[in-house]
N, C-alpha and C positions, 0 to 999 in steps of 0.2 A: 531176592537171592538168599539162600540159606547161609547162615553164619557158620564159620568153621568151628567145630567142636574143640574146646580147649585141650582135650585128650590127644588131639591129632596135630596141635600146633607144635612147631619146633621150639624147644626151650632156648631161651636167650643165654648168652654167655654169662650175664649177671646171675640168672637163676641157677645155672650150673655151678657157678662159683659159690653161691650161697649154700647150695646143697653140699658141696665139698667142705665148706666151713662147718656146717652142722654135723657132717659125718665125722670129722676129725676134732670137733669141739675146739675151735680156734682160741676162744677166750681162756678155757682151761689149759690148753697147751702152752699158751703164752705165759700164763701165771706160773706154770711148772718150769719153763725156761728161765723166768725171772728168779725163782727160788734157787735153781741150779747155779746161776751166775753169781748170786750172793754167796753161795757155798764155795764157789771157786775163789772169789775175792777174799774170803776168810782164810783160805788155805795157801794162796799164792804169795810168794815172796816178791816176785816181780810179775807184772801182768803180761801174758802172752796173748795178744789179740787174735792170733790164728786159733789158739786153743779155745778162746771164748766163743769165736764164731762157730767152730766145730761143735762145741758143747751146746750152743743155742740150736743149731740145725739138727744135730743128732737127738737132742732132748725133745725137740718139737716132733720129729718123726716118730720117736719112741711112744710118746703120748698119743699122737694122732693114730698110730697103728692100733694101740690098745683100744681107743674109742671106736674105731672102725670095726674091729673084730667084735667088740661088745655089742654094737648095734646090729651086726649080722646075727649074732646068737640070740639077741633079745628082740628081733623084729616083730614077732607075734605079741610079745608082752608090751612093747612100745605102742602097738596098735590099739590097746584097750585103755591106755592112760591119756588123759586130756593133755598133760604136759608134753608128751612125747609122740603123740599120734601123727603129728605133721612132720616128723623127721623124714628124710628122703626115702628110706626103705619102707616103712609102714604106709607112707603116703603113695608109694608106687612110682616116685619120680626117679628112682635109681634102682637098678637090678642088684641082686645079691652078688652076682658074679663081678660086677663092676666094683662094688664095695670090697670084695675079697681081694681083687687085684690091687686096689689102692692100699689096703692093709698090708698085703704081702710085700709090695714094693717099699712101703714105709718101713717095715720091719727089717728087711735086708739092708736098705740104705742107712737106716738109723744105727743099726748095730755096727755096720762097716765104718761109719763116720766116728762113732764112739771108740771103736778099736784103733782108729788113727790117733786118738788121744793117748790111750793106753789100754791094754787088754782087760784090766779090772773094770774100767768104765763100760766096755762092751758086755762083760759078764753081768754086771748089775742091770744094764739096760735089757738084756735078754731075760733075766730073772723077773724083772718088772712086767714085761709084756706077757710072759708065760703065766705068772701068778694072777695077773689081772683078768686074762681071758680064759685060762683053763681051770682056775680055782675060784676066784672071787665071783665072777659073773654067773657060773652055774650054781654056786652055793647060795646065792641070794634067793633062789626059789626053794631052798631046802631048809636053811637054818639061819637064825640071827647071828651066828658065829661068822658068817660071811664078812661082816664088818671088820672083824679082827684080821681075817685073811687079807682083805682089801687094804687094810692099813699098812701092810708091809710094802707093796709096790708104791702106795701113795706116799710113803715116807722116804723113798729112795732119792728123789731129786735133790734135796738139800745136801745130803752127804755125797751124792754123785759129783757135785761141784768140787768138794774138798778132794775127792779121789782124783778128779781130773787135774787138779792143781799140784797134788803131791805124789800121785801114783801109789799111795798107801791107804789102807783102811785100818786106822788105829782108833784110839779112844776118842779123838776129836770127831772123826767121821761118825763114830758110834753114837756120840751124844747128839750130833745134828740129826741123825736118824731118829733117835728116841724122842726128841722134841717134836718133830713132825709126826711121828707115830702116835703119840698120845694126844696131839692136837686133833687128829682125825675123828676121835670118838665124840667129843662135844659137837664138832662141826657136822658130821654126818648124821648123828642122832637128832640134832636140831632139824635137819632137812627131813629125816625120817618122821619126825613129829608133825612137821608141816604137811607132808605128803602121805600121811599114814593111811588115809582112806583109799587113795589112789594105789599105793603100793599093795594094800590088802586086797583090793579088787583084782590086781594083776598077779597075786600070789607070791609077792616078794616079802621077805622078812628083814626089815630094816631097823627095828627097834629091839632093845633087849627084852627077851622073854615074849616078844610079839605083842606087847601091851603098851598102850598109850596111857601111862599112869605115872604116879609119883615114883614108883620103883625105877622106871627108866630114867627119871630126872636125877635120882640119887646117884646112879651110875655116871650120868653126865657130870655131876658135881665132883665125884671122886676122880674121874679121869682128867678133869680140868685142873684139879689140885696137883696131880702127878705131873701134868704138863708144865705147870708153873714151877714146881720144884726142879724139874729137868732144865728149864729155861734159865733159872738163876744160879744153878749149880756151878757154872764156870767161874763165878766170882770167888769160889773157894780154891781155885787153881788146882782142881783135881782132874781136870780135863786136858792135860797135856799142854800143847801150844795154844789151845783155844781157851782164853780166859777173858774176863770182862772186869771193868772198874766197878766199885761199889755203887756209884751213882747210876751207872748203866743198869745194874741189877735192880735198883729201886724202880727205875722207869719201866723195865720189863715186868717187874712184879705188879706195878700199878695197871699195866695193860692186861695182865692175867686176871687181876682182881675185877676189872671191868667185865670180862667174860663171866667170872664167878658171880658177879652181881646179877647179870641177866639170867644165869642158871638158877639162882635162888629165887629170882622173881618168877621164873617159869614154874618152879616148884610150888610157889604160893598160888599162882593164878591158873596154871595149866592152859593158858590161852595161846593160840597160834601167833598172836601179835608179839608175844614175848619170845616165842621160839624163833621167830624171824629176827628179832633184835639180837638174840644170842648167835644166830647164824652169821649175821652181818658183823657182829663183834669179833667172831672167830676169823672171818676173812680179813678184817682190819688187823688182827693180831699177827696172822701168818704173813701179812704183807709188810707190816712195819717192823716187827722184831728182827728179821734178817737184816734190814737196812740199819737198824740201831747197832747190831753186832758189827757190821762192816765199818760204820762210823767210829765205833769204839776201837776197833783194831787199828785204824789209821791214826788214832790219837795216842797210841802206845809209843 
């Protein structure tokens, strides 16, 4: 008896769920939700758990929608890269129509949920989805400046939490935005360094000046320094209600210096192994620093 071709077998619930997770990038979405909640905890005088829940769901839908739209737009590009060719769309396991329906539902539901918190949250959520899908994604195939554009929606989650807690966008939310904004450059350029050949093959411009050289690493070092300055600035009490103790500033500074160490090491060796260490150090930084800020706040 002939065996049934895999192409004609009915996909299991597990495989459909896995494709859904890949389309919406669950890991990234959860990390964004985490950052948003820490921003909320920094801004809230008392914790409203309903708001926290709405922020978590709305934030997840916002990021999931952006990722789904991104994969629709970059379906053909994903197909030529080893890292992305097995995603649901290029692999043919999901139709473009299905992905667009998911992205649209996530967009509408996400903005509506964020609006239930306050209109400013909904506005920033809408701006994030629009810039990510309509500016950053297509610009990647045109210019390295795409990373600068992409850093804007990427920096919204941290300050979105503060806006959810206070209903205001002031200097505090602005600084949270700037910390995450400048963090994106060493993080994504480290990834761009690691995936340079793949991105180059796909026609994507993810390193400064499109070159995998020390010039790119100089920019990584520069933006890491700016990120560190922004991260410790609250100790000077120039950031409104958002301030930190000197000891907290020292701890945050040391975490930034860890990133800087790997950036200088990459400058010396230009090896992918050191780019990977820098990337992992950046993930550690953006995970731990918000927690440190929250702990500091509750010690005031």
